[in-house]
C-alpha positions in Angstrom: -28.1 37.6 20.4 -29.2 38.5 16.9 -28.2 37.4 13.8 -26.0 39.7 11.9 -26.9 40.2 8.0 -23.4 39.1 7.3 -24.6 35.8 8.8 -28.1 36.0 6.9 -26.7 36.6 3.7 -24.0 33.3 4.1 -27.3 31.7 5.1 -29.7 32.6 1.8 -26.7 32.5 -0.5 -25.7 29.1 0.9 -29.4 27.9 0.8 -30.2 29.4 -2.2 -26.9 27.7 -3.9 -28.4 24.0 -2.3 -31.3 24.8 -4.0 -30.1 25.7 -7.3 -28.2 23.3 -7.4 -31.2 20.9 -7.3 -33.3 23.2 -10.3 -30.1 22.6 -12.4 -30.3 18.6 -12.0 -33.5 19.0 -13.0 -33.7 18.1 -16.4 -31.9 14.9 -15.6 -34.3 12.8 -16.1 -34.8 14.6 -19.9 -31.8 13.3 -21.0 -31.7 10.0 -19.0 -34.7 9.8 -22.0 -32.8 10.7 -24.8 -30.1 8.6 -23.8 -32.4 5.6 -23.7 -34.3 6.3 -26.8 -30.8 7.7 -28.7 -32.5 10.4 -29.7 -33.2 14.1 -28.9 -36.3 14.8 -31.6 -39.1 16.7 -30.0 -36.8 17.9 -27.8 -35.9 21.8 -27.7 -32.6 23.1 -26.8 -33.8 27.0 -26.3 -34.1 26.6 -22.8 -30.7 25.2 -22.2 -28.7 27.8 -24.3 -30.8 30.3 -22.6 -29.8 29.0 -18.9 -26.3 29.1 -20.0 -26.4 32.3 -21.5 -27.3 33.7 -17.6 -25.1 31.7 -16.0 -22.4 33.5 -18.2 -24.3 37.0 -17.5 -24.6 36.6 -13.5 -21.0 35.1 -13.1 -19.4 38.5 -14.8 -22.0 40.9 -12.9 -20.9 38.7 -9.5 -16.9 39.4 -10.4 -17.6 43.1 -11.5 -19.5 43.7 -7.9 -16.2 41.5 -6.3 -18.3 40.7 -3.2 -20.9 37.7 -4.7 -19.3 34.5 -3.8 -22.3 32.5 -3.7 -23.5 33.8 -7.5 -20.0 33.2 -9.0 -20.1 29.6 -7.3 -23.9 28.1 -8.1 -23.3 30.2 -11.9 -20.0 28.5 -12.4 -22.0 24.9 -12.1 -24.8 26.3 -13.7 -22.7 26.5 -17.1 -20.8 23.0 -16.6 -24.0 21.4 -16.2 -25.9 23.3 -18.8 -23.0 23.5 -21.5 -23.0 19.2 -21.0 -26.8 19.5 -21.5 -26.5 20.8 -24.7 -23.5 18.8 -25.8 -25.7 15.7 -25.0 -28.2 17.6 -27.3 -26.3 18.5 -30.1 -24.7 14.4 -30.0 -28.5 13.2 -29.8 -30.9 15.4 -32.6 -30.9 14.8 -35.6 -28.7 17.1 -38.3 -31.8 19.8 -38.2 -32.0 20.2 -34.6 -28.1 20.0 -34.7 -28.0 23.1 -37.0 -30.4 24.9 -34.8 -28.6 24.6 -31.8 -25.0 25.8 -33.7 -27.0 29.0 -34.6 -28.6 29.7 -31.1 -25.4 29.2 -29.3 -23.5 31.5 -32.0 -26.4 34.3 -32.1 -26.9 34.2 -28.0 -23.8 32.9 -26.6 -21.1 33.9 -28.4 -22.8 37.5 -30.2 -25.1 38.2 -28.2 -22.6 37.4 -24.8 -19.7 39.3 -26.6 -21.8 42.3 -27.8 -22.8 43.0 -24.1 -19.5 42.2 -23.1 -17.7 45.0 -25.4 -20.7 47.3 -25.1 -20.2 47.3 -21.1 -16.0 47.0 -21.1 -16.0 49.9 -23.6 -19.0 52.6 -23.3 -19.6 52.2 -19.4 -16.7 52.3 -16.8 -16.8 51.3 -12.6 -20.2 51.7 -11.0 -21.9 52.9 -14.0 -20.7 49.5 -15.8 -21.9 47.5 -12.7 -25.6 49.3 -12.9 -26.0 48.8 -17.1 -25.2 44.7 -16.5 -26.8 45.1 -13.6 -29.7 46.3 -15.6 -29.2 43.7 -18.4 -29.0 40.9 -15.8 -32.6 42.5 -14.4 -34.4 41.9 -18.1 -33.2 39.4 -18.7 -34.1 37.4 -15.7 -37.2 38.9 -16.3 -37.9 37.5 -19.2 -36.6 33.8 -18.2 -39.4 34.4 -15.2 -42.3 34.7 -17.7 -41.7 31.7 -19.7 -43.8 29.9 -17.2 -46.5 31.6 -18.9 -46.4 29.3 -21.6 -47.3 26.5 -19.3 -49.6 27.7 -17.3 -51.6 28.6 -20.1 -51.4 25.1 -21.5 -52.4 24.1 -18.0 -56.2 26.1 -18.2 -57.0 25.4 -21.3 -55.9 21.6 -21.2 -57.0 20.9 -17.6 -54.2 18.9 -17.2 -51.3 19.5 -15.1 -48.6 16.5 -16.9 -46.2 19.1 -17.9 -46.3 20.9 -15.0 -44.5 18.8 -11.7 -45.7 20.4 -8.4 -42.0 19.8 -6.7 -40.6 21.9 -9.7 -43.2 24.6 -8.9 -42.0 24.4 -4.9 -38.4 24.3 -5.3 -38.5 26.9 -8.2 -40.5 29.5 -5.1 -38.3 28.3 -3.0 -35.5 29.1 -4.6 -36.9 32.4 -6.0 -37.3 33.3 -2.0 -34.0 32.5 -1.2 -32.2 34.4 -3.8 -34.8 37.7 -3.3 -33.5 37.8 0.6 -29.9 37.4 -0.4 -30.5 40.2 -3.0 -31.7 42.4 -0.7 -29.8 41.3 2.7 -26.8 42.9 0.1 -28.8 45.8 -1.0 -28.8 44.3 -4.4 -32.0 44.6 -6.4 -30.9 43.4 -9.3 -31.2 40.3 -7.9 -33.8 40.8 -5.6 -36.2 42.7 -8.2 -36.4 39.3 -10.4 -37.1 36.9 -8.0 -40.3 38.6 -6.7 -42.1 38.2 -10.1 -40.5 34.0 -10.3 -42.0 34.3 -6.7 -45.6 35.4 -7.7 -45.3 32.8 -11.2 -44.5 30.2 -8.6 -47.1 30.6 -6.0 -50.0 31.1 -9.7 -48.4 27.6 -10.3 -49.0 25.1 -7.0 -52.3 26.8 -7.1 -53.3 25.9 -10.7 -51.4 22.7 -9.9 -54.1 21.9 -6.9 -57.1 23.0 -8.8 -56.5 20.6 -12.0 -54.6 17.9 -10.0 -57.9 15.7 -10.1 -59.0 17.3 -12.8 -60.4 14.8 -16.2 -58.4 15.9 -19.0 -61.0 17.1 -21.6 -60.3 14.8 -25.1 -61.5 16.6 -28.2 -64.4 15.7 -30.2 -63.1 16.1 -33.5 -66.1 17.7 -35.7 -67.1 15.7 -38.5 -67.8 18.1 -42.0 -72.1 18.7 -42.5 -73.0 16.3 -45.5 -73.8 17.9 -48.5 -77.8 18.3 -49.5 -77.8 14.9 -51.3 -76.2 12.7 -49.2 -78.4 14.4 -46.0 -81.3 12.8 -48.2 -79.5 9.1 -49.0 -79.2 9.3 -45.2 -82.9 10.2 -44.9 -83.8 7.4 -47.3 -81.3 4.7 -45.5 -83.1 5.4 -42.7 -86.6 4.9 -43.3 -86.0 1.7 -45.6 -84.4 0.3 -42.6 -87.1 1.4 -40.4 -89.2 -0.2 -42.5 -87.5 -2.8 -42.8 -87.5 -3.4 -38.8 -91.3 -3.0 -38.3 -92.0 -5.9 -41.0 -89.8 -7.8 -39.0 -91.4 -6.9 -35.8 -95.5 -7.0 -36.6 -95.5 -10.0 -39.5 -99.1 -10.0 -37.8 -99.9 -6.8 -39.3 -98.7 -7.4 -42.4 -102.1 -7.9 -44.4 -102.6 -11.0 -47.2 -104.1 -9.5 -50.5 -106.8 -11.7 -52.2 -106.8 -13.2 -55.1 -109.9 -12.3 -56.5 -109.4 -8.8 -55.7 -105.3 -9.4 -58.1 -106.6 -10.5 -60.7 -109.8 -8.1 -60.8 -107.0 -6.0 -60.8 -105.2 -7.0 -63.3 -108.1 -7.5 -65.6 -108.6 -3.9 -65.1 -105.4 -2.8 -65.9 -105.5 -4.8 -69.5 -109.0 -3.5 -70.1 -107.7 0.4 -69.7 -104.6 -0.3 -71.7 -106.7 -1.4 -74.9 -109.2 1.7 -74.5 -106.0 3.7 -74.6 -104.7 1.7 -77.8 -107.7 2.3 -79.7 
Protein backbone atom coordinates (compact mmCIF):
# COMPACT_ATOMS: atom_id res chain seq x y z
CA UNK A 1 0.00 0.00 0.00
CA UNK A 2 1.60 3.33 -1.07
CA UNK A 3 2.21 5.89 1.65
CA UNK A 4 0.21 9.08 1.20
CA UNK A 5 1.93 12.44 0.90
CA UNK A 6 0.24 13.59 4.11
CA UNK A 7 1.77 10.66 5.99
CA UNK A 8 5.21 11.48 4.57
CA UNK A 9 4.79 15.12 5.58
CA UNK A 10 4.02 13.94 9.11
CA UNK A 11 7.05 11.57 9.17
CA UNK A 12 9.56 14.14 7.86
CA UNK A 13 8.08 16.89 10.05
CA UNK A 14 8.35 14.68 13.13
CA UNK A 15 11.93 13.59 12.32
CA UNK A 16 12.82 17.21 11.59
CA UNK A 17 11.49 18.19 15.02
CA UNK A 18 13.47 15.45 16.78
CA UNK A 19 16.77 16.30 15.05
CA UNK A 20 16.26 20.06 15.36
CA UNK A 21 15.58 19.52 19.06
CA UNK A 22 19.03 17.91 19.42
CA UNK A 23 20.64 20.69 17.34
CA UNK A 24 19.08 23.34 19.58
CA UNK A 25 20.56 21.52 22.60
CA UNK A 26 24.05 21.32 21.03
CA UNK A 27 25.30 24.54 22.76
CA UNK A 28 24.62 23.09 26.24
CA UNK A 29 28.29 22.02 26.77
CA UNK A 30 29.35 25.58 25.95
CA UNK A 31 27.02 27.05 28.55
CA UNK A 32 28.09 24.43 31.07
CA UNK A 33 31.66 25.70 30.63
CA UNK A 34 30.42 29.27 31.07
CA UNK A 35 28.60 28.21 34.24
CA UNK A 36 31.68 26.45 35.62
CA UNK A 37 33.93 29.43 34.87
CA UNK A 38 31.25 31.91 36.00
CA UNK A 39 32.23 34.00 33.00
CA UNK A 40 31.14 34.32 29.34
CA UNK A 41 34.27 36.24 28.37
CA UNK A 42 35.72 34.95 25.11
CA UNK A 43 32.31 33.83 23.76
CA UNK A 44 29.91 35.58 21.38
CA UNK A 45 26.16 36.04 21.74
CA UNK A 46 25.48 36.72 18.04
CA UNK A 47 24.70 33.07 17.05
CA UNK A 48 22.00 32.80 19.73
CA UNK A 49 20.46 36.18 18.91
CA UNK A 50 20.33 35.28 15.20
CA UNK A 51 18.84 31.85 15.99
CA UNK A 52 16.15 33.55 18.08
CA UNK A 53 15.24 35.91 15.21
CA UNK A 54 15.09 32.96 12.81
CA UNK A 55 12.75 31.02 15.13
CA UNK A 56 10.49 34.06 15.54
CA UNK A 57 10.28 34.55 11.76
CA UNK A 58 9.40 30.90 11.11
CA UNK A 59 6.64 30.96 13.76
CA UNK A 60 5.15 34.06 12.14
CA UNK A 61 5.38 32.39 8.71
CA UNK A 62 3.83 29.13 9.96
CA UNK A 63 0.93 31.01 11.58
CA UNK A 64 0.17 32.72 8.28
CA UNK A 65 0.51 29.47 6.34
CA UNK A 66 -1.91 27.71 8.76
CA UNK A 67 -0.89 24.12 7.84
CA UNK A 68 2.71 23.96 9.10
CA UNK A 69 2.23 22.71 12.65
CA UNK A 70 5.70 21.16 12.90
CA UNK A 71 7.29 24.54 12.15
CA UNK A 72 5.40 26.06 15.08
CA UNK A 73 6.32 23.31 17.57
CA UNK A 74 10.07 23.21 16.92
CA UNK A 75 10.51 26.97 16.57
CA UNK A 76 8.54 27.57 19.77
CA UNK A 77 11.04 25.35 21.54
CA UNK A 78 13.81 27.21 19.68
CA UNK A 79 12.55 30.56 20.98
CA UNK A 80 12.46 29.19 24.51
CA UNK A 81 15.93 27.61 24.52
CA UNK A 82 17.62 30.52 22.68
CA UNK A 83 16.08 33.00 25.11
CA UNK A 84 17.46 30.91 27.97
CA UNK A 85 20.91 30.85 26.36
CA UNK A 86 20.87 34.63 25.92
CA UNK A 87 19.82 35.28 29.53
CA UNK A 88 22.56 32.95 30.80
CA UNK A 89 25.07 34.70 28.56
CA UNK A 90 24.04 38.14 29.82
CA UNK A 91 24.12 36.94 33.45
CA UNK A 92 27.73 35.69 33.21
CA UNK A 93 29.07 38.20 30.66
CA UNK A 94 31.27 41.17 31.60
CA UNK A 95 29.71 44.61 31.32
CA UNK A 96 30.95 45.33 27.80
CA UNK A 97 29.55 42.07 26.42
CA UNK A 98 26.25 42.67 28.20
CA UNK A 99 25.79 46.00 26.45
CA UNK A 100 26.77 44.45 23.09
CA UNK A 101 24.21 41.66 23.55
CA UNK A 102 21.50 44.11 24.63
CA UNK A 103 22.25 46.23 21.55
CA UNK A 104 21.98 43.17 19.28
CA UNK A 105 18.66 42.17 20.86
CA UNK A 106 17.21 45.64 20.33
CA UNK A 107 18.46 45.93 16.74
CA UNK A 108 17.57 42.44 15.51
CA UNK A 109 14.82 41.05 17.72
CA UNK A 110 12.91 44.24 18.52
CA UNK A 111 13.53 46.75 15.71
CA UNK A 112 14.38 44.29 12.93
CA UNK A 113 11.56 41.86 13.58
CA UNK A 114 9.18 44.72 14.40
CA UNK A 115 9.87 46.44 11.05
CA UNK A 116 9.34 43.19 9.12
CA UNK A 117 6.14 42.51 11.04
CA UNK A 118 4.79 46.01 10.42
CA UNK A 119 5.72 46.05 6.71
CA UNK A 120 4.17 42.67 5.97
CA UNK A 121 0.99 43.52 7.88
CA UNK A 122 0.56 46.98 6.36
CA UNK A 123 1.94 46.71 2.81
CA UNK A 124 0.89 43.17 1.92
CA UNK A 125 -2.26 41.15 2.35
CA UNK A 126 -3.36 37.55 1.95
CA UNK A 127 -1.24 35.38 -0.35
CA UNK A 128 1.10 38.24 -1.17
CA UNK A 129 1.95 38.71 2.52
CA UNK A 130 2.84 35.02 2.80
CA UNK A 131 5.12 35.25 -0.27
CA UNK A 132 6.91 38.35 1.02
CA UNK A 133 7.48 36.75 4.41
CA UNK A 134 8.55 33.51 2.71
CA UNK A 135 11.23 35.35 0.78
CA UNK A 136 12.41 37.08 3.95
CA UNK A 137 12.70 33.71 5.73
CA UNK A 138 14.46 32.17 2.71
CA UNK A 139 17.09 34.93 2.46
CA UNK A 140 17.63 34.98 6.22
CA UNK A 141 18.08 31.20 6.30
CA UNK A 142 20.56 31.33 3.43
CA UNK A 143 22.71 33.77 5.40
CA UNK A 144 22.52 31.50 8.45
CA UNK A 145 23.49 28.45 6.37
CA UNK A 146 26.39 30.41 4.85
CA UNK A 147 27.87 31.00 8.33
CA UNK A 148 29.82 27.68 8.29
CA UNK A 149 31.95 29.06 5.43
CA UNK A 150 34.07 30.82 8.06
CA UNK A 151 34.56 27.57 10.00
CA UNK A 152 35.41 25.63 6.83
CA UNK A 153 37.97 28.28 5.87
CA UNK A 154 39.50 28.02 9.35
CA UNK A 155 39.71 24.21 9.05
CA UNK A 156 41.50 24.46 5.68
CA UNK A 157 43.88 27.13 6.97
CA UNK A 158 44.81 25.46 10.26
CA UNK A 159 44.39 21.83 9.09
CA UNK A 160 42.56 21.25 12.37
CA UNK A 161 38.95 20.10 12.92
CA UNK A 162 38.93 21.28 16.54
CA UNK A 163 36.15 23.80 15.89
CA UNK A 164 34.08 21.58 13.58
CA UNK A 165 32.87 18.43 15.38
CA UNK A 166 31.78 15.65 13.02
CA UNK A 167 28.64 14.82 15.03
CA UNK A 168 27.31 18.38 14.77
CA UNK A 169 28.03 18.53 11.01
CA UNK A 170 26.30 15.16 10.54
CA UNK A 171 23.15 16.16 12.44
CA UNK A 172 22.96 19.53 10.68
CA UNK A 173 23.13 17.72 7.33
CA UNK A 174 20.50 15.21 8.41
CA UNK A 175 18.35 18.06 9.70
CA UNK A 176 18.57 19.81 6.32
CA UNK A 177 17.47 16.61 4.55
CA UNK A 178 14.38 16.22 6.75
CA UNK A 179 13.23 19.81 6.35
CA UNK A 180 13.95 19.74 2.62
CA UNK A 181 11.58 16.81 2.09
CA UNK A 182 9.06 18.35 4.49
CA UNK A 183 8.99 21.54 2.40
CA UNK A 184 9.04 19.63 -0.88
CA UNK A 185 6.05 17.48 0.07
CA UNK A 186 4.18 20.59 1.20
CA UNK A 187 5.17 22.21 -2.11
CA UNK A 188 6.65 25.04 -0.03
CA UNK A 189 9.93 26.02 -1.66
CA UNK A 190 10.62 28.71 0.92
CA UNK A 191 11.22 25.86 3.36
CA UNK A 192 12.85 23.45 0.90
CA UNK A 193 15.37 25.62 -0.98
CA UNK A 194 17.48 26.94 1.96
CA UNK A 195 17.92 23.36 3.16
CA UNK A 196 19.55 22.42 -0.16
CA UNK A 197 22.32 24.88 0.73
CA UNK A 198 22.44 23.47 4.27
CA UNK A 199 22.78 19.93 2.91
CA UNK A 200 25.62 20.88 0.51
CA UNK A 201 27.56 22.73 3.22
CA UNK A 202 27.02 19.83 5.63
CA UNK A 203 28.46 17.34 3.14
CA UNK A 204 31.47 19.60 2.52
CA UNK A 205 32.08 19.89 6.28
CA UNK A 206 32.05 16.11 6.70
CA UNK A 207 34.45 15.69 3.76
CA UNK A 208 36.80 18.26 5.28
CA UNK A 209 36.59 16.44 8.61
CA UNK A 210 37.62 13.14 6.96
CA UNK A 211 40.51 14.86 5.18
CA UNK A 212 41.94 16.74 8.16
CA UNK A 213 40.94 14.56 11.13
CA UNK A 214 44.40 12.91 11.31
CA UNK A 215 46.38 15.89 10.02
CA UNK A 216 49.00 17.29 12.35
CA UNK A 217 48.34 20.91 13.10
CA UNK A 218 51.22 22.95 11.86
CA UNK A 219 52.68 25.35 14.42
CA UNK A 220 53.48 28.70 12.87
CA UNK A 221 57.11 29.69 13.36
CA UNK A 222 57.54 33.26 14.43
CA UNK A 223 59.83 35.01 12.02
CA UNK A 224 62.67 36.78 13.79
CA UNK A 225 63.63 40.22 12.55
CA UNK A 226 66.66 40.31 10.28
CA UNK A 227 69.79 41.52 12.13
CA UNK A 228 71.31 44.86 11.22
CA UNK A 229 74.74 44.99 9.54
CA UNK A 230 76.67 45.80 12.72
CA UNK A 231 74.83 43.06 14.60
CA UNK A 232 75.65 40.60 11.83
CA UNK A 233 79.34 41.53 11.92
CA UNK A 234 79.39 41.10 15.71
CA UNK A 235 77.81 37.66 15.35
CA UNK A 236 80.43 36.69 12.74
CA UNK A 237 83.22 37.85 15.03
CA UNK A 238 81.77 35.84 17.89
CA UNK A 239 81.65 32.77 15.67
CA UNK A 240 85.28 33.28 14.63
CA UNK A 241 86.34 33.66 18.26
CA UNK A 242 84.41 30.59 19.26
CA UNK A 243 85.93 28.62 16.39
CA UNK A 244 89.43 29.65 17.41
CA UNK A 245 88.82 28.66 21.01
CA UNK A 246 87.40 25.29 20.00
CA UNK A 247 90.25 24.55 17.61
CA UNK A 248 92.83 25.47 20.23
CA UNK A 249 91.25 23.22 22.83
CA UNK A 250 90.82 20.36 20.42
CA UNK A 251 94.33 20.55 18.94
CA UNK A 252 96.77 21.71 21.64
CA UNK A 253 99.62 19.76 20.04
CA UNK A 254 99.37 21.82 16.89
CA UNK A 255 100.11 25.06 18.75
CA UNK A 256 103.76 26.02 18.11
CA UNK A 257 105.91 26.82 21.17
CA UNK A 258 108.15 29.82 20.24
CA UNK A 259 111.97 29.73 20.80
CA UNK A 260 113.12 32.18 23.55
CA UNK A 261 116.17 33.28 21.55
CA UNK A 262 114.00 34.27 18.63
CA UNK A 263 111.79 36.26 20.95
CA UNK A 264 114.79 38.11 22.47
CA UNK A 265 116.18 38.95 19.03
CA UNK A 266 112.83 40.23 17.90
CA UNK A 267 112.57 42.50 20.94
CA UNK A 268 116.12 43.89 20.39
CA UNK A 269 115.39 44.57 16.71
CA UNK A 270 112.19 46.37 17.67
CA UNK A 271 114.07 48.61 20.14
CA UNK A 272 116.77 49.45 17.60
CA UNK A 273 114.17 50.36 14.99
CA UNK A 274 112.45 52.74 17.40
CA UNK A 275 115.82 54.42 18.23
CA UNK A 276 116.55 54.97 14.58
CA UNK A 277 113.15 56.57 14.06
CA UNK A 278 113.77 58.92 16.97
CA UNK A 279 117.09 60.03 15.53
